RODO-2510 file (C-alpha; in nm, 4 decimals, decimal comma):
residues 151
     n   res          X          Y          Z
     1     m    10,0516    -2,1787     3,1414
     2     g     9,7051    -2,0461     3,0522
     3     n     9,3930    -2,2108     3,1920
     4     v     9,1353    -2,1859     2,9122
     5     n     8,8270    -2,2443     3,1276
     6     g     8,9708    -2,1079     3,4523
     7     g     9,0327    -1,7495     3,3408
     8     n     9,3728    -1,7430     3,5066
     9     v     9,7415    -1,8131     3,4561
    10     s     9,9217    -2,0746     3,6671
    11     e    10,2635    -1,9765     3,8016
    12     y    10,5459    -2,2254     3,8682
    13     a    10,9101    -2,2183     3,9716
    14     i    11,1453    -2,4691     3,8110
    15     g    11,3435    -2,6682     4,0675
    16     l    11,6214    -2,9219     4,0541
    17     g    11,5891    -3,1639     3,7674
    18     g    11,3249    -2,9421     3,6050
    19     a    11,0474    -3,0231     3,8562
    20     l    10,7727    -2,7598     3,8858
    21     t    10,6588    -2,6058     4,2131
    22     p    10,3670    -2,3578     4,2330
    23     i    10,4638    -1,9963     4,3016
    24     s    10,2441    -1,8430     4,5724
    25     p     9,9562    -1,7730     4,5252
    26     g     9,9730    -2,0215     4,2359
    27     t     9,7496    -1,8419     3,9860
    28     i     9,6773    -1,4886     3,8722
    29     g     9,3611    -1,3696     3,7037
    30     a     9,3379    -1,3224     3,3290
    31     e     9,0553    -1,2379     3,0908
    32     t     8,8115    -1,4899     2,9374
    33     h     8,9724    -1,8034     2,7920
    34     p     9,3455    -1,7348     2,8196
    35     q     9,4938    -1,9305     2,5303
    36     a     9,8666    -1,8653     2,4886
    37     v    10,1586    -1,7225     2,6863
    38     a    10,4812    -1,5489     2,5782
    39     i    10,7626    -1,4010     2,7843
    40     s    10,9922    -1,1137     2,6936
    41     p    11,3599    -1,1946     2,6285
    42     d    11,4632    -0,9987     2,9392
    43     a    11,2155    -1,2090     3,1465
    44     k    11,0531    -0,8940     3,2897
    45     s    10,7162    -0,9165     3,1086
    46     v    10,4593    -1,1878     3,0312
    47     y    10,1826    -1,1573     2,7715
    48     v     9,8699    -1,3786     2,7573
    49     a     9,6340    -1,3988     2,4578
    50     n     9,2739    -1,4082     2,5863
    51     f     9,0724    -1,5933     2,3200
    52     g     8,7300    -1,5080     2,4644
    53     a     8,7976    -1,1444     2,5501
    54     e     8,9662    -0,9979     2,2404
    55     s     9,2597    -0,8880     2,4544
    56     v     9,6121    -0,9551     2,5739
    57     s     9,6782    -0,9503     2,9476
    58     q    10,0167    -0,8020     3,0321
    59     y    10,2132    -0,8695     3,3503
    60     d    10,5341    -0,7686     3,5225
    61     v    10,7496    -1,0554     3,6506
    62     g    10,8530    -0,9959     4,0108
    63     a    11,1015    -1,1512     4,2477
    64     g    11,0732    -1,5273     4,2406
    65     g    10,8724    -1,5168     3,9170
    66     a    10,5365    -1,4004     4,0588
    67     l    10,3208    -1,2009     3,8153
    68     t    10,1479    -0,8669     3,8763
    69     p     9,9258    -0,6891     3,6202
    70     k    10,0770    -0,3978     3,4320
    71     s     9,8878    -0,0721     3,3862
    72     p     9,6775    -0,1073     3,1822
    73     a     9,6221    -0,4749     3,2639
    74     t     9,5038    -0,5545     2,9093
    75     v     9,5211    -0,4239     2,5537
    76     t     9,2683    -0,4850     2,2768
    77     t     9,3246    -0,7348     1,9937
    78     g     9,1140    -0,8643     1,7065
    79     a     8,8597    -1,1416     1,7602
    80     e     8,9752    -1,4718     1,9107
    81     p     9,3438    -1,4056     1,9837
    82     i     9,4940    -1,7532     1,9963
    83     a     9,8730    -1,7164     1,9819
    84     v    10,1290    -1,4577     2,0927
    85     a    10,4984    -1,4078     2,0105
    86     v    10,7656    -1,1623     2,1242
    87     s    11,0463    -1,0456     1,8956
    88     p    11,3984    -1,1528     1,9968
    89     d    11,4932    -0,7928     2,0832
    90     g    11,1783    -0,7585     2,2992
    91     r    11,0627    -0,4452     2,1165
    92     s    10,7588    -0,5948     1,9392
    93     v    10,4739    -0,8348     2,0223
    94     y    10,2520    -1,0077     1,7658
    95     v     9,9157    -1,1780     1,8249
    96     a     9,7397    -1,4165     1,5839
    97     d     9,3696    -1,3210     1,5806
    98     a     9,1901    -1,6323     1,4548
    99     g     8,8466    -1,4691     1,4375
   100     t     8,9523    -1,1726     1,2230
   101     n     9,2170    -1,3379     1,0024
   102     a     9,4754    -1,0866     1,1183
   103     v     9,7832    -1,0261     1,3287
   104     s     9,7614    -0,7525     1,5908
   105     q    10,1008    -0,5849     1,6269
   106     y    10,2404    -0,3844     1,9165
   107     d    10,5436    -0,1828     2,0158
   108     v    10,6743    -0,2554     2,3662
   109     g    10,7067     0,0543     2,5839
   110     t    10,9784     0,1302     2,8376
   111     r    10,7848    -0,0508     3,1146
   112     g    10,7013    -0,3492     2,8926
   113     e    10,3502    -0,2195     2,8177
   114     l    10,2006    -0,2797     2,4730
   115     v    10,1074     0,0043     2,2363
   116     s     9,9458    -0,0659     1,8976
   117     k    10,1682    -0,0179     1,5937
   118     s    10,0378     0,1563     1,2818
   119     p     9,8631    -0,0203     1,1263
   120     a     9,7329    -0,2005     1,4353
   121     k     9,6428    -0,5146     1,2366
   122     v     9,7765    -0,6917     0,9280
   123     g     9,5712    -0,9447     0,7297
   124     t     9,6630    -1,3149     0,7186
   125     g     9,5282    -1,6294     0,5600
   126     e     9,2130    -1,7878     0,6972
   127     r     9,2061    -1,8694     1,0699
   128     p     9,5614    -1,7914     1,1882
   129     e     9,6368    -2,0137     1,4873
   130     g    10,0139    -2,0090     1,5317
   131     i    10,2761    -1,7354     1,5181
   132     a    10,6555    -1,7207     1,5490
   133     v    10,9258    -1,4592     1,5060
   134     r    11,2517    -1,5528     1,3331
   135     s    11,5528    -1,5478     1,5686
   136     d    11,7072    -1,2480     1,3886
   137     g    11,3756    -1,0584     1,4191
   138     k    11,3470    -1,0014     1,0430
   139     s    11,0386    -1,2154     0,9734
   140     v    10,7146    -1,3282     1,1372
   141     y    10,5455    -1,6521     1,0323
   142     v    10,1760    -1,7286     1,0806
   143     a    10,0163    -2,0730     1,0425
   144     n     9,6693    -2,0415     0,8876
   145     y     9,4489    -2,3310     1,0004
   146     l     9,1812    -2,3212     0,7268
   147     a     9,3994    -2,1888     0,4461
   148     s     9,6535    -2,4741     0,4674
   149     s     9,9344    -2,2210     0,4341
   150     v    10,1807    -2,0077     0,6200
   151     s    10,1663    -1,6281     0,5783
***
């Protein structure tokens, strides 16, 4: 879960009956205003859209679920990244950039690190604020807050 004003990501284990327990140390640093979190299908990588930093933090998931920053710890996005989605095959990551009316798109490297696709950004409707990838990986849908439409 991202902590918008805290600049960090809280980490929890799920126990019996679905109860949450903090994973030590309990939080890990992120960039300014972490807004959204997505996890890779293989559960080895976590990606956090940092609304105030024009970046995505990228983490490895260790034993017990604890996060450690990848190298590099962040990749650049457009302005105000607000949502992040991973393709079902784990080979692509998409970020809705609300401030630039675009989707930043990335290939996922062998270590789970993000590398910009070409083109690095694709235009959307006005103020994209939600993003999802179809379960077969053949389509991406973006909810545009001010355009009252889906791209």
